[in-house]
C-alpha positions as CSV (number, residue, x, y, z in Angstrom):
1,M,0.0,0.0,0.0
2,R,1.4,3.4,-1.0
3,L,0.7,6.4,1.1
4,E,-0.8,9.4,-0.7
5,I,-0.9,13.1,0.2
6,S,-4.6,13.2,-0.2
7,D,-5.2,10.6,2.5
8,S,-2.5,11.6,5.0
9,V,-2.1,14.0,7.9
10,V,0.9,14.6,10.2
11,L,0.6,14.4,14.0
12,I,3.4,15.7,16.2
13,I,3.2,14.6,19.8
14,D,4.6,16.4,22.9
15,I,7.9,17.8,21.6
16,Q,7.9,20.3,24.4
17,E,10.4,22.6,26.1
18,K,10.7,20.8,29.4
19,L,10.6,17.2,28.0
20,F,12.9,17.7,25.0
21,P,16.2,18.2,26.8
22,H,15.9,14.8,28.4
23,M,15.4,12.8,25.2
24,S,17.9,10.4,23.7
25,Q,19.4,11.6,20.4
26,R,17.7,15.0,20.9
27,E,19.7,16.8,18.2
28,E,18.8,14.3,15.6
29,L,15.2,14.3,16.9
30,R,15.0,18.1,16.4
31,E,16.6,18.0,12.9
32,K,14.4,15.1,11.7
33,N,11.2,16.7,13.0
34,V,12.0,20.0,11.3
35,T,12.8,18.2,8.1
36,L,9.5,16.2,8.3
37,L,7.5,19.3,8.9
38,A,9.2,21.4,6.2
39,G,8.8,18.6,3.7
40,T,5.2,17.8,4.5
41,A,4.4,21.6,4.4
42,S,5.9,21.8,0.9
43,L,3.8,18.8,-0.1
44,G,0.6,20.4,1.4
45,V,0.0,17.7,4.0
46,P,-2.1,18.9,6.9
47,R,-0.3,19.1,10.2
48,L,-1.6,18.8,13.8
49,A,0.3,19.0,17.1
50,A,-0.5,18.0,20.6
51,R,1.0,19.2,23.9
52,Q,0.9,17.3,27.1
53,Y,-0.1,19.5,30.1
54,P,1.7,22.7,28.7
55,Q,1.3,24.5,32.1
56,G,3.9,22.1,33.5
57,L,5.8,20.9,30.4
58,G,5.9,24.1,28.4
59,D,5.2,24.9,24.8
60,M,6.5,23.0,21.7
61,I,10.2,23.7,21.1
62,E,10.8,26.8,19.1
63,P,12.0,25.3,15.8
64,I,8.7,23.4,15.5
65,R,6.3,26.2,16.4
66,P,6.3,28.0,13.0
67,Y,4.7,24.9,11.4
68,F,1.6,25.3,13.6
69,P,0.5,28.9,13.3
70,A,-3.0,28.0,14.6
71,G,-1.4,26.5,17.7
72,C,-1.5,23.1,19.2
73,W,-4.1,20.9,20.9
74,D,-3.6,20.6,24.6
75,K,-4.2,17.3,26.4
76,T,-3.8,15.6,29.8
77,T,-4.3,12.0,28.6
78,F,-1.2,10.2,27.3
79,S,-3.0,9.2,24.1
80,C,-3.8,12.1,21.7
81,C,-7.1,10.3,21.2
82,G,-8.2,11.4,24.6
83,S,-8.4,15.0,23.4
84,E,-11.9,15.4,21.8
85,P,-11.0,18.7,20.1
86,L,-7.9,17.1,18.5
87,M,-9.9,14.0,17.4
88,A,-12.7,16.2,16.0
89,E,-10.0,18.0,13.9
90,L,-8.5,14.7,12.8
91,R,-11.8,13.3,11.8
92,A,-12.7,16.6,9.9
93,A,-9.5,16.2,7.9
94,G,-11.1,13.0,6.4
95,R,-7.7,11.3,6.1
96,K,-7.0,7.7,7.3
97,N,-3.1,7.8,7.3
98,V,-1.7,9.5,10.4
99,I,2.0,10.2,10.1
100,I,3.3,10.3,13.6
101,A,6.4,11.8,15.2
102,G,7.1,12.9,18.8
103,I,7.9,11.9,22.3
104,E,8.0,9.8,24.3
105,T,7.9,6.7,22.1
106,H,6.9,4.2,24.7
107,I,4.2,6.3,26.4
108,C,2.2,9.0,24.5
109,V,3.3,7.9,21.0
110,L,2.6,4.3,21.7
111,Q,-0.8,4.9,23.3
112,T,-1.8,7.2,20.5
113,V,-0.9,4.6,17.9
114,V,-2.8,1.8,19.6
115,D,-5.9,4.0,19.9
116,L,-5.7,5.4,16.4
117,K,-5.5,1.8,15.0
118,E,-8.5,0.8,17.1
119,L,-10.4,3.8,15.7
120,G,-9.7,2.7,12.1
121,F,-6.8,5.0,11.2
122,L,-3.5,3.7,9.9
123,P,-0.7,5.0,12.1
124,V,2.6,5.6,10.2
125,V,5.4,6.1,12.8
126,V,8.5,8.0,11.6
127,V,11.1,6.1,13.6
128,D,13.9,8.7,13.3
129,A,11.5,11.4,14.5
130,V,10.4,9.7,17.8
131,S,12.4,9.3,21.0
132,S,12.3,8.5,24.7
133,R,14.7,9.3,27.5
134,K,16.1,5.8,27.2
135,E,16.9,4.2,23.9
136,R,15.6,0.8,25.2
137,D,12.2,2.4,25.8
138,T,12.2,3.7,22.2
139,E,13.1,0.3,20.8
140,I,10.4,-1.5,22.8
141,G,7.8,1.1,22.0
142,L,8.5,0.8,18.3
143,R,8.3,-3.0,18.5
144,R,5.0,-2.8,20.2
145,M,3.6,-0.3,17.7
146,E,4.6,-2.6,14.8
147,Q,2.9,-5.6,16.6
148,E,-0.2,-3.4,16.9
149,G,-0.2,-2.8,13.1
150,A,1.5,0.5,12.7
151,V,3.6,1.1,9.6
152,L,7.2,2.1,10.5
153,T,9.2,4.5,8.2
154,T,11.8,7.2,8.2
155,V,11.7,10.9,7.4
156,E,13.4,10.6,4.1
157,S,11.4,7.5,3.0
158,I,8.0,9.1,3.8
159,L,8.8,12.4,2.1
160,F,9.9,10.8,-1.1
161,E,7.0,8.3,-1.0
162,L,4.5,11.3,-0.7
163,C,6.4,13.2,-3.4
164,R,6.1,10.3,-5.9
165,Q,8.4,11.6,-8.7
166,A,11.5,13.6,-9.4
167,G,11.6,16.8,-11.5
168,S,9.2,19.1,-9.6
169,E,10.0,22.1,-7.4
170,T,8.7,20.1,-4.5
171,F,11.1,17.3,-5.2
172,K,14.0,19.8,-5.3
173,T,12.8,21.2,-2.0
174,I,12.7,17.7,-0.4
175,S,16.1,16.8,-1.8
176,R,17.6,19.8,-0.3
177,L,15.9,19.1,3.1
178,V,17.2,15.5,3.4
179,K,20.8,16.3,2.5
């Protein structure tokens, strides 16, 4: 099954100021999320973001904020599916493929993936754009998501899959982003 722009939406989970500094591989995590967001923006893929208890954990990190001019959806449940306003927005988008990045892999990302799958969506987890404090937790979270039926991919792979062909200005933009 090939993923199509017309049936996909991006969901960024909890990449927040007070959580981010504690993540494993955080510099790569920042870079990969910015690349994912810039690439999907150039492709016209809708983007949503969730924040876990922002009063305590802060806003999304600064490099990610410009990709969400309308703001983020706040939540107190670990799964994004516990936020009715976010789920209403997701359903209104009318897209079944949810491209997921964020933190922490084994908690909020995992629980969101399990719930989205149960609700009939196809979670597509961008493995180089998720992280946890401990690498082992990331590894186990990814394994569990795959067992639950999520598709695992990378930033470069998903961007070129959505782009479909070379030669366009969008292709050139994505090529520059992944170098």
